C-alpha positions as CSV (number, residue, x, y, z in Angstrom):
1,M,3.7,-25.1,16.5
2,R,2.5,-21.7,17.4
3,V,4.6,-19.7,20.3
4,N,3.6,-17.2,22.1
5,V,7.0,-14.4,22.6
6,L,6.5,-12.5,25.2
7,L,8.7,-9.1,24.2
8,F,9.7,-6.5,26.8
9,A,11.3,-3.1,26.7
10,T,13.2,-1.8,23.0
11,L,11.6,-6.0,21.6
12,K,7.9,-4.4,22.9
13,D,8.5,-0.9,21.3
14,R,10.1,-1.7,18.0
15,A,6.7,-4.2,17.9
16,G,4.1,-2.1,18.8
17,A,3.4,-5.2,21.2
18,N,4.1,-7.2,23.9
19,K,3.2,-10.5,22.7
20,V,3.4,-11.8,19.6
21,T,2.7,-15.1,17.8
22,I,5.7,-17.8,15.7
23,E,5.4,-20.6,13.7
24,L,8.1,-23.2,14.6
25,P,8.7,-26.3,13.9
26,D,8.8,-29.4,16.3
27,G,12.2,-29.6,18.1
28,A,12.8,-25.9,17.4
29,T,15.1,-24.0,19.6
30,I,15.7,-20.7,21.3
31,S,18.0,-20.1,18.2
32,D,15.0,-21.0,15.9
33,A,12.8,-18.7,17.6
34,R,14.4,-15.5,17.4
35,S,16.0,-16.6,13.0
36,A,11.5,-16.3,13.0
37,L,11.3,-13.5,15.1
38,A,13.6,-11.2,13.2
39,A,11.8,-12.9,10.0
40,A,8.5,-12.1,10.2
41,Y,9.1,-8.6,13.0
42,P,12.6,-7.0,10.8
43,A,12.2,-4.0,13.0
44,L,13.1,-6.4,15.6
45,A,16.2,-8.1,13.8
46,A,19.2,-6.1,15.5
47,H,18.0,-6.0,18.4
48,L,17.6,-9.4,18.4
49,P,20.9,-10.5,19.4
50,T,21.5,-9.2,22.3
51,A,18.6,-9.6,23.7
52,I,17.9,-12.2,27.2
53,A,15.6,-15.6,26.7
54,A,14.2,-17.0,28.9
55,L,11.6,-20.3,28.9
56,N,9.2,-20.6,31.6
57,Q,10.0,-17.7,33.8
58,E,14.4,-19.5,33.4
59,F,16.5,-18.2,31.1
60,A,17.3,-20.3,28.3
61,E,20.6,-20.6,26.5
62,P,19.9,-20.6,22.2
63,T,20.7,-24.6,22.2
64,D,17.5,-24.6,25.0
65,L,14.2,-27.2,22.9
66,I,11.0,-25.8,22.5
67,Q,8.5,-27.8,23.5
68,I,4.4,-27.4,23.1
69,G,3.0,-26.2,26.0
70,D,6.3,-23.8,26.9
């Protein structure tokens, strides 16, 4: 599935964009998304472990599942 990821602060600055798109398999988690972001955008890798993730405007845990349409 294609996932649009909104970036803020340092991640936005490092990526040079406020939104990026990544491909994830069905059943992917927030942790999987972090790994995909690090692989696709190496400049973000050092900052992802401390970045706060949100899913549908609510804080998300690394094990939270990402659904199509989220």
